[in-house]
N, C-alpha and C positions, 0 to 999 in steps of 0.2 A: 388808403387809402382807402374809403377809407374808404359809402362811403363808404369809396373811398365808396352804391354802388357797393356793391358789396366788395368793397376793396379792402385787403388785409394790411392794416397799418400797425407797425410794431413799436417796440419800446424805444423811447428816447432814453439816453443813458443818464440816469439820475433825474432828480426833480428839477424843473425849471424854477430857479429860486428868484428870478427877477426878470422884468421885461427888457432890461437894458441889453444891448447887443454889442458884440465886438465890431470894430470897423470892418466893412467888407474888403477883402484883399483886392488890391489893384488888379484890373483886368485889361485885356486888349481893348483899346478905345472902340466903342460901338460906332459904326458908320453913321455919318451925319444925316443921311436920308435913307428912306426905306429902299429906294432904288439901289443905293450903294450896298445895303444889306443883302438884297437879292443877288447882286453881282458877286459879292463875296461868298455867298452861300452856295452858288452853283458849283457842283462837283464835290461838295463836302458830304461826309457821312455822319449821320447823327445816331449815336448809340443811345437809344431810348430805353432806360431801365424801368420796366413796367410790370406790374403783377400779371401773371400768366395763368391764373386759375380758372379762366372761363374761355371756352371755345369761341363764344360769341365775340368777346373782347379781342381775342387773338385774331379772329377773322377781320374784325373792324380795322385793326392796326395794319393788317396785310393790305386791305383796301386803301387805307391812307398812304401806305408806302408807295403803292402804284400811282396814286394821284400826285404825290410830291415829286416822284421821279419824272413823271411826264411833264408836269407844269413848271417845275422849278429846278430840275436837275439836281435835286437833293435826294440822297439815299437814306432811307429810314431803316435802321436795323433794330428790331425789337429784341432787347436783351431780357429774356424771360426770368423773372424773379418771383419768389414766394413771400418775401419780407422786405419792405422798403428800409427797415432799420439796418439790414445788412449792407445796403448801398450807402447809407449814412456813415456806417463804420468804415467802409472802404475809402470814401472821400476824406474822412477824418484822418485815417492812416496815411493817405497820400499827402495831406497837409503836414502831418507830423514828420514825414520823411523829407520834407522840403520841396515837394513837387510844386512848381510854380504855374503861372498861366500857360495854358495849352498843353500841359503835361499830365492831364488826368485821363481817366478811362471812361468817364460818364459825361455825356453831353446834355442829357435831359433825364429828369426823374419824375415819375408819377408820385405825388406826395401830398400830405396834409398833416394836420394835427401835431402830435408830439415830435414827429420826425422833422417837420418844417421848423418848429420852435427850436429844436436842437441845432439845425443847420444855420438858422438865422443867428442864434446866440453865439455860435462858435465861428462865425465869419466864413462859412463853407459855401456861400452862395455868390454868384456873379452879381454885377451891378444891377440895379433895378431896370427892368425892361418891359414889364407887362403893359404899362399904360402907353408905351410908344408903339405897340402893335396896332396896325390899321383897323383890325376887326374889334379891338377892345371897345371902340365907340358904341358897340351894340350890346355890351354887357349890362345886365340889369343890376346896377350897383345900388339902386334905391329899393326896389322890391325884393332883392336878394342880397341883403347887406353882408352875408358871409362870403360874398365874392371879394370882399376887401379885408375881412377879418377872419382869421383861421384859428379856431379854438381860442377865441378871445385875444389872439396875437395879431396885431396889424400886419398885413402882408407887405405894405409899402413898395409895391411893384416888384417884389422879389420872386413872386410866383404868379403864373397866369391861370385864371380859373378855367376849368374844363367841363365839369359836370356837377349836378346837384344831387344831394342825398338826404333822405329823411326816414327816420324809424317808422316802419309800416308793418302791420300784422296781417297774417293770412289765416283763413279758416275755410272749412267746407260748410256751406250753408245747411247741408243736410245733417251735420253733426252739431253745429254751433250757430243757430239762426240769429241769436242776439249777442253781439260781441261785447266784451268789457270796454269801458270808455275811460278808464284810469287804472293806475296801479292798485288803488283800493278795490275797484271792482274785479280786477284780475285776481287779487287775493281771495275775495269772496267766492269767485268761480272755482279757484283751486280747492277751497275747502269743501265745495259740493261735488267736485270731480277729482278726487285724490289720484295722483299718479299720472294725470293726463295733461300736465303742463310742465314745461321746463324752459331753460335757456342755455346757450352754449357756455362752456366753462371759460371764464376770464383766465388769461389775458386775450383769448380770442376776441376779435374786434366787436362782433355782435353781442357777445356776452357782456363785455365792458359797456357797450352802449345801453343795454338793458339796465345795467347797474346805474349808469349816469341818468337815465330817464327816471328811475326811482329816486335818485338823489335830488333831481330838480323838483320832484313832486313833494319831497319831504323836508328839504333843507329849511332851517329857520330863516335864513337870509340868502336868497338866491343871488343877490348882487355880489355877495362875498365870493361866489364861485367864479366870477370873472377875474378875480385877482390871483396871483401866484399862490399856490398852496403853502401853508405853514402847518407845523404840528398842531398848533392851537386851533386853527381854522378846520383842519381835518377832524379833530376830536369833536368840535362843536357842531359843524355842519353835517357831518356824516353819521352822527349818533342815531338820528331817526331812521337813516337808511339801514343800518345794521339791525335795528329793532324790526323794521319791515321784513328784511330777509330772514331773520330768525323766525318770524311768524310764518313766512311763505314756504321755506324749504321743507318742513316736514310733510307738506301736501304735494310736493313736486314728484316728478318721475323718479322712481327708486328712492323715494323719501329724501331727496336732496342730498344723498350721499354720493351720487355720481352725476356727471353732467356730460352731454354730448360735446364732441370736439369742435363742431362748427355749425353754422346755420344750415348748411346743406343737409347735414344729418337730421337736424330738427325738422326741416321741411319734408324729408323723406318719411320720417316717423309720423308726421301729420298726414301725408298722402296715404300711408298704410293704415291710418285709423288709430294708431297707438297714442297719438297726441291730438289735442283739440285745436291747437293753433301753432303757428310758426312766426318767425320774424325775419325781416330783411331791412336793408338800408336803401333799396331801390323800389320806389313806389310802383314800378311797372313789372316787378319780378313775377307776380302771379300771372299776369297777362303773358309774359314771356314763356312761362312754364306751360300754360294752357295751350299756347300756340305751338309749342314743341311737343304737345301731347304727353307731357310728363305729369300734369295735374289735370283733374277733371274740370269741366266747365262750371261746376257748382262752387268752385273756390272763389272767394272774394277777398278784397283788401280793405283795410280801414286804418285810420289813425285816431288816437285818443281825442276826445272832443275839445279839450283845452290845449291840445298841441302835443307834438312829439319832437324829440331832439333832431336837429338837422344841421347840415354843413355843406360846404363846397369842397370838391377835390380839385387839385391843381397840377400843373407841371412847373418845374423849376430847373434852373441852369446852375450847375456847380461852378465855383470860382475858377477851377482849372479845366473847364470843358474845352477840348481842342477845337470844336466846331460851333462857336457861340453864334455866329451869324445864321448858320443853318438851323440851329436849335430854335432861334427866334422865328424863322420861317415856319418851322414845324408847329410851334406854339400858336402862331397866327393862323395857320391853316386849320388847326383844331378848333379855333374860335369862329371859323367862317360859317355863315348860315348853312351852306351845303353840308359841311362836315357835322355841324351840330344837329341838323335835321336828320341826317342818316343815323347818327348816334341815338337820337330820341325815338327812332322808328322801332316799335316793339318787335318787328320781325328781324331786326338787325341786332339791337342791344337793348334799347328802351331806357337809356340813361337820360334823365331830364336835363334840358338845356339851361345854360347860364345866361342866355341872351334874353333881352326884352323883345319878344317876338312881335308885340304890337307896334313897335317902332320901326320894324324892318320894311323895306320897300315891298309892295304888294306881291311881286313875283317870288320874292324870297320868303315872305310870310306864308304863302300858299304851300311851301314845302313841308310845313309843320302841321298841316291840317290832315286829319285822318278820322275815320269813323271809330266810335267807341268799341273797345274789345272786351271780351269776357275776362273777368278778373281784374280789369283796370280799376284803379282808385276812382271812385265816383266823386268824392268831395275831399279836398285837401284841408288839413287842419293847420293852425299856425306852426311855424317852425321855431322850436325853442332853441335858444343860443347854447352852444357847447360851453361847458366850463373851461377855464384856462387850461392849456395843454398840460401844465404841471400836475393837474389833478389825476391824470390817467395813471401814471406810474404809482402814485400814492394810493389810489383806490384799489388798484390791482394787487399790490403787495399786501394791503390789509385784507382784501378778500381771500387771497391765498392763505394768509395766516389764520383766518377764522374758519374757512370752509374747505381749504384745499385738502386733498387726500392723496 
């Protein structure tokens, strides 16, 4: 997730060859009213499979668990994972073994991108539920269209939006006072500062996102990227990407022969002065790190002038979730203004909200108001649409073939 946030989203199995999906397996009928859902949910346990690579996120989920138990009688159990693809494989295996409704081990999963596409395609998700959640009315589906389209795959109510993500860069103003505003400017900077720029090694999520940003800036036909990948499309649309990376890599850290394992390593190398810049998918990460005294107050954030790749991360309910009603209660709580405001608080997590804050009642809108913080993104750039989920695996395999060591 991906993004999801610096959320780790892993491999869908194989390419998504088409947008057609298998029929969703029949599930326990959803209660007719939300009051029925609340009654059914009380006393249930929700096994929420969610990335556990951040102490802040883990603490937030602990807080959510307390609220859900107190207000709804729902027990939230955080099943800590490192890779959402592993959960997809588990649900797939359960379906292949003939496990039916209520016989699964996963009630809710933090997901997006290629993992959602795989679950949708293979009929591994429960019936559509997102638009029936009471708090969904506040989701900004107009200003944030990726709340309805996940890596160019329509969500169709099969997952509920949870947070926003957009590629953002970090640098220390004392070392890099004028940041690059495009991949072309980044290449020019790398040529003048050899060895001081790099990106994580794909298939690590941030490394793949860096590659997709370059793809969007160089592809002959960006619209073609919204369609399922084909060998012909990959060859045509990605050819300028490989030329760009061929030109960039000799000027990277260690001559482009080695790449850091993740974005945290890149951020630490920037903090140590070894690198000029780092990258994240959470626009508030620099402010988070400065508040935690892990980065100096001279670090700032920016996005490329014409935009950077952005998406939404979601929660979804597998077809065989034992506690479907309680899973919906959890998803609705995570969409509540109180939960979204706490999640957006830089001192808590700093994950941008999916809600249209301007439409909220005044007392709830006030929960999102806070003074600017050091390192916080001053001006957002347009969020560029993710390529279709099927491009992820295709690009990563080709990157490894060309540059993997």
